[in-house]
C-alpha positions in Angstrom: 157.9 131.0 107.7 161.9 132.0 107.6 164.8 129.7 106.7 168.0 129.5 109.2 170.8 129.4 106.6 174.4 128.2 108.0 177.7 128.9 106.5 178.9 125.8 104.3 182.3 125.9 106.5 180.4 125.1 109.2 181.4 122.3 111.5 178.7 119.9 112.4 179.3 117.2 115.5 178.0 115.8 118.2 180.0 114.9 121.9 180.1 112.6 124.3 183.1 111.6 127.3 185.0 108.3 128.2 183.1 107.5 131.6 179.9 108.4 130.1 179.7 105.8 127.4 183.0 104.0 127.4 182.1 101.2 130.0 185.0 98.4 130.1 186.3 99.6 133.7 188.2 97.3 133.9 190.0 96.2 130.9 192.6 97.2 128.6 194.8 97.9 131.7 192.6 101.0 132.7 193.2 102.5 136.8 190.4 103.4 138.5 189.7 107.7 138.7 187.8 109.0 140.8 184.0 108.4 139.3 184.7 104.8 139.4 185.0 105.8 143.6 182.5 108.3 144.1 179.4 106.7 142.0 180.5 103.6 144.3 180.4 105.9 147.2 176.3 104.9 148.6 174.1 107.8 148.4 176.4 109.4 145.2 174.7 108.3 142.3 170.6 107.8 142.0 170.5 105.1 141.8 174.0 103.7 142.5 174.4 103.7 139.1 178.1 103.4 137.8 179.9 103.1 134.6 181.2 100.1 134.7 179.2 99.1 131.5 177.6 102.4 129.9 177.0 102.6 126.8 180.0 100.1 126.4 181.4 102.0 123.4 184.5 101.0 124.2 183.5 97.6 122.4 181.2 99.4 120.3 182.6 102.1 118.9 182.7 101.1 115.4 178.2 100.9 115.7 178.9 104.1 117.5 180.9 105.7 114.1 178.8 103.6 111.4 175.2 105.8 113.4 177.9 109.3 112.9 178.7 108.6 109.1 174.8 107.9 108.6 173.7 111.1 110.9 175.9 113.3 108.6 178.5 114.9 111.3 182.1 116.0 110.2 183.0 116.4 113.9 182.6 113.7 116.4 184.1 115.3 119.9 184.9 112.4 122.9 187.8 112.8 125.4 190.2 110.1 126.6 190.5 108.5 130.0 193.7 109.8 131.7 193.7 106.1 133.7 193.3 104.6 130.3 196.9 106.4 129.6 198.3 105.9 132.8 196.7 104.0 135.2 198.6 105.6 137.7 198.4 109.3 136.6 202.3 109.2 136.6 204.7 106.2 135.6 204.4 103.9 133.0 201.6 104.3 129.7 199.8 101.7 129.3 199.9 100.9 125.7 196.7 99.0 125.3 195.1 102.9 126.1 196.2 104.3 123.1 196.0 101.2 121.1 191.8 101.6 122.2 191.9 105.5 120.9 194.0 104.3 117.6 191.6 102.5 116.6 188.8 105.1 117.5 190.9 108.1 115.9 191.4 105.8 112.8 187.9 104.4 112.1 187.0 108.1 112.8 189.2 109.3 110.2 188.2 106.5 107.4 184.5 107.9 107.9 185.6 111.3 106.9 184.6 112.8 111.0 187.4 114.9 112.2 188.0 114.1 116.4 188.6 116.7 118.5 189.9 115.1 121.8 189.3 116.5 125.1 191.7 115.5 127.7 190.4 115.6 130.4 186.3 115.2 131.1 186.4 114.7 134.8 187.9 111.3 134.9 191.1 111.6 137.4 193.3 108.5 138.3 191.9 107.6 142.0 196.0 107.3 142.8 196.3 111.2 142.3 193.2 111.8 144.4 194.5 110.1 146.9 197.6 112.3 147.1 195.6 115.1 147.4 193.7 115.6 143.6 194.0 119.5 141.9 194.8 120.3 145.2 198.5 119.3 144.9 200.4 120.9 142.4 202.3 117.8 141.5 198.8 117.0 139.8 199.5 120.5 137.4 202.9 118.1 136.4 201.4 115.0 135.9 199.0 116.1 133.6 201.4 117.9 131.3 203.0 115.0 130.4 200.0 112.6 130.2 198.6 116.0 127.3 202.9 115.5 125.9 202.1 111.7 125.8 199.1 111.8 123.7 199.9 115.0 121.4 203.6 113.0 120.7 201.0 109.7 120.2 198.4 111.6 117.6 200.3 113.5 115.8 198.6 114.8 113.0 195.9 112.6 113.7 194.3 114.7 115.8 194.4 118.1 114.6 192.1 119.7 117.5 192.8 119.5 121.4 190.6 120.7 124.5 192.4 120.5 127.8 189.9 120.7 129.9 185.9 120.1 129.9 184.1 122.4 132.0 186.3 123.3 134.7 184.1 125.0 136.8 182.5 121.9 137.8 185.5 120.2 138.0 186.4 123.0 141.1 183.4 124.7 141.8 179.9 121.7 141.3 182.5 119.1 142.9 184.5 120.5 145.3 182.4 123.4 146.8 179.2 121.8 146.1 180.0 118.5 146.7 177.7 117.3 143.6 180.1 115.6 141.3 183.7 113.4 142.6 185.3 114.0 144.3 182.6 114.9 146.5 184.1 117.9 148.5 182.1 120.7 150.0 185.2 123.3 150.9 185.1 127.0 149.2 189.3 127.0 149.8 189.6 124.1 148.4 187.1 124.4 145.1 188.9 127.4 144.2 192.5 126.1 145.0 191.3 123.3 142.7 190.4 125.7 139.9 193.5 127.9 140.1 195.7 125.1 139.5 193.4 123.8 136.1 194.4 127.5 135.0 198.0 126.7 135.3 197.6 123.5 134.2 196.0 124.2 130.7 198.5 127.3 130.9 201.6 124.6 130.8 199.9 122.1 128.5 199.1 125.0 126.0 202.9 125.7 126.1 203.9 122.4 126.3 201.5 122.0 122.8 203.8 125.0 121.0 206.8 123.8 122.0 206.5 119.9 120.7 205.2 121.8 117.6 202.3 119.7 117.5 200.6 119.9 114.8 196.7 121.6 115.0 194.7 123.5 117.3 194.2 123.8 121.1 191.9 125.7 123.2 189.8 124.7 126.8 185.8 124.0 126.7 184.2 126.0 129.7 180.5 125.9 130.9 178.8 129.1 130.8 174.8 130.2 132.0 173.2 133.7 131.7 171.4 135.3 134.2 169.2 138.0 133.2 169.1 140.8 135.6 165.2 140.9 136.7 164.6 144.3 137.3 167.0 147.6 136.3 167.7 148.2 140.4 171.5 148.7 140.4 171.1 146.0 142.8 169.8 142.8 141.2 172.3 143.6 138.1 175.4 143.4 140.5 173.8 139.6 141.4 173.5 138.3 138.3 177.2 140.1 137.1 178.8 137.8 140.3 176.4 134.8 139.6 177.7 135.2 135.5 181.2 136.0 136.2 181.3 132.9 138.9 181.1 131.1 135.3 182.5 133.7 132.6 185.1 136.2 134.3 186.5 133.6 136.7 187.3 130.9 133.6 187.8 133.3 131.2 189.8 136.5 132.7 193.0 134.7 133.3 193.5 132.8 130.1 192.5 136.0 128.2 193.6 138.7 130.1 196.2 137.4 132.6 194.6 138.3 135.7 191.1 136.8 138.0 188.0 139.9 138.2 188.9 142.2 141.4 185.6 142.5 141.7 185.2 138.6 142.3 188.2 138.6 144.3 187.2 141.1 147.0 183.9 139.3 147.4 185.7 135.8 147.5 188.0 137.8 150.5 185.4 138.7 152.3 184.1 135.0 152.6 188.0 134.4 153.5 189.4 132.5 150.5 191.6 133.7 148.3 193.4 132.5 145.5 196.8 130.0 145.2 198.9 132.4 143.0 202.2 131.7 143.1 204.9 133.6 140.9 204.8 133.0 137.4 201.6 131.6 137.7 199.6 134.1 136.1 202.2 134.5 132.8 201.5 130.7 132.7 197.7 130.8 132.9 198.1 134.0 129.9 198.8 131.9 126.8 197.4 132.4 123.0 194.6 129.3 122.1 193.1 128.8 118.7 189.5 128.5 120.0 187.3 127.8 122.8 184.7 125.3 123.3 181.3 126.6 124.9 178.9 124.5 126.7 175.5 126.1 127.1 172.5 124.2 128.7 170.4 126.7 130.6 171.1 130.0 132.2 167.4 132.2 134.3 166.3 135.6 135.6 167.9 136.5 138.5 167.8 139.6 141.2 169.6 140.0 144.3 168.4 138.5 148.0 170.8 139.2 150.7 172.7 135.5 151.9 170.9 133.7 149.0 173.4 131.6 147.5 177.7 132.3 147.4 176.6 135.9 146.0 173.4 137.2 147.2 171.8 136.4 144.1 168.5 134.4 144.1 167.1 132.9 140.7 163.3 133.6 139.7 161.0 131.1 138.3 159.2 133.3 135.2 157.4 130.5 133.6 160.3 129.2 131.5 159.9 125.5 129.6 161.8 123.1 131.9 163.7 120.3 130.3 163.2 117.2 132.0 166.2 117.1 134.8 164.6 120.9 135.8 166.5 123.2 133.8 165.0 126.2 131.5 164.9 126.6 128.3 166.5 129.8 127.5 167.5 130.2 124.1 167.5 133.9 124.7 170.6 133.2 126.9 172.5 131.5 125.1 172.7 134.3 123.0 173.4 136.6 124.9 175.7 135.5 126.9 177.7 134.4 123.4 178.0 138.2 122.6 178.7 139.0 125.9 181.4 136.8 125.1 182.6 138.2 121.9 182.5 142.0 123.4 184.3 141.3 126.5 186.9 139.2 124.5 187.5 139.7 121.0 185.6 137.4 118.2 187.7 135.0 119.1 186.6 131.5 117.1 184.0 129.2 118.9 183.0 126.0 118.7 179.9 125.0 120.7 181.0 122.0 121.6 177.7 121.1 123.9 174.2 122.2 124.0 171.3 120.0 124.4 168.1 118.3 126.7 167.1 116.3 128.4 164.4 114.5 127.8 163.3 110.5 128.3 161.1 109.7 126.0 161.5 106.5 125.3 160.6 103.3 122.4 157.2 103.1 121.4 156.6 100.9 118.5 160.4 101.1 117.5 160.6 104.7 117.6 161.1 107.3 120.0 159.1 111.2 119.3 161.5 113.5 121.6 160.1 116.5 119.5 160.9 117.9 123.1 164.3 118.2 121.9 163.6 118.5 118.4 162.3 122.4 119.4 165.1 123.2 121.9 168.1 122.5 118.9 165.5 124.3 117.0 165.1 127.8 119.6 169.2 127.2 120.3 170.4 126.9 116.6 168.0 129.9 115.9 169.8 132.0 118.7 172.8 131.0 117.2 172.4 131.5 113.7 171.2 135.2 115.0 174.7 135.1 117.3 176.4 134.6 114.4 175.1 137.2 112.4 176.2 139.2 115.2 179.5 139.0 114.9 179.7 136.2 116.9 182.9 133.8 115.3 181.0 130.4 115.4 183.4 127.7 113.5 181.0 125.0 114.7 178.2 123.1 116.9 178.2 120.1 118.1 175.3 119.0 120.4 175.5 116.7 123.6 175.0 113.7 123.4 175.6 111.4 120.4 174.2 108.7 123.2 172.4 108.2 125.9 175.0 108.0 128.5 175.8 107.8 132.3 174.7 110.8 133.4 177.0 111.2 136.3 175.3 111.8 140.3 171.7 111.5 137.7 173.0 108.1 136.8 171.1 106.5 134.3 167.9 108.1 135.3 168.4 111.4 132.9 168.8 110.8 128.5 171.0 113.7 126.8 170.8 111.4 123.5 170.3 111.9 120.3 170.9 108.2 119.8 168.0 105.5 122.3 170.2 103.7 124.6 169.1 100.5 126.3 170.9 100.2 128.8 169.8 96.0 129.7 170.7 95.2 126.0 172.8 98.4 125.0 170.7 97.8 121.2 170.7 101.9 119.5 168.3 103.5 118.4 167.7 106.7 116.4 165.7 108.9 117.9 162.8 111.6 115.5 165.9 114.1 117.0 168.3 112.4 115.5 166.7 112.3 112.0 165.6 115.7 112.4 169.5 117.0 112.9 170.6 114.5 109.7 167.9 116.2 107.8 169.0 119.8 108.4 173.1 118.4 107.8 171.7 117.4 104.1 170.6 120.9 103.4 172.2 123.2 106.2 169.2 124.8 107.2 165.9 124.5 108.6 162.2 126.5 108.8 161.4 127.5 111.7 
């Protein structure tokens, strides 16, 4: 039996997102977001579910902070609903919205839990979407204004900020694959959105520095890892393209000031170009303080002509799967973290999302989610391996604190270490919660 021991200074936490847990969509002066619209469009979300109530954390945030305090975490990642601050995206600020987040942040600080605030976790104000959304460069300026408002309001109380969560999902999943709000299927549109998110990120970092805001700022891309099926060059190239769609496309502009040429050329062959304006790349290429990494899964892949966007085929080699159908692939976690460090240097990393979907229910007052415990053990072991290999890990936040509204999957899929009864809103701590709690008490676990 071996022990996996983490450094004493390691930050440990859990993560959530505003639309997935808050509810109270018509309270406190909140405006509509694109997810209010998308979730109420027939056929877009499983069972017609929506976030109107979700976990009701808008009203139950004190109970949720008590759960965190009992868990023993020292960092909590949450996101702000832009429409709570600016119901129309721009214009007059909504003080009730600011007051809610002040109450939440104050309660976290009282509990000794550091707030890690994400400015954009997908809930674009619907008014801005009707004006073109992220395809309209005016949305960039609206976002920077919103971000500056938050920086000024919470300066000294929140000292870690994330600009965007999973820009790949905001752009390609939502505007090319159509699976998330606003639900379009246009590759050029998705590429426009991706670039405009980059520009908005860069301008926000600049504003953060110019304001002299206390603390650190970064962003949180989602990554996957595709391992070549064989040593054939065509398999390696196909996986390189599939990986770059998540990694280089969203890291190179920030860290290197350019897009990866091989992927730019690949898109050009499909008639798609990046809408770069003069000065954009300098704006994007701003020094940041850390990166949040969201990792869940990966696969083995190989070349197959005309398969998907990149002539890339996933091959099922027998990995266990979570209840959402994603491979349990801890080796990919290790590989992608090492790759990022090799390519971009040993920049500080917080694992801002890592977790698994197991839909175990309450039985005799308990939720025995052994699958999630095994997933955590495997991925924390891979994380430790990466740290031993020189990856600069500062903290780990599991997804998610609570079962919640799982976007297009509605309430069918559960990622929480705390079970939520969606009829009564009762919280029940799962066995994975108690495993994580015990690990945090000792800062190590056995494998």
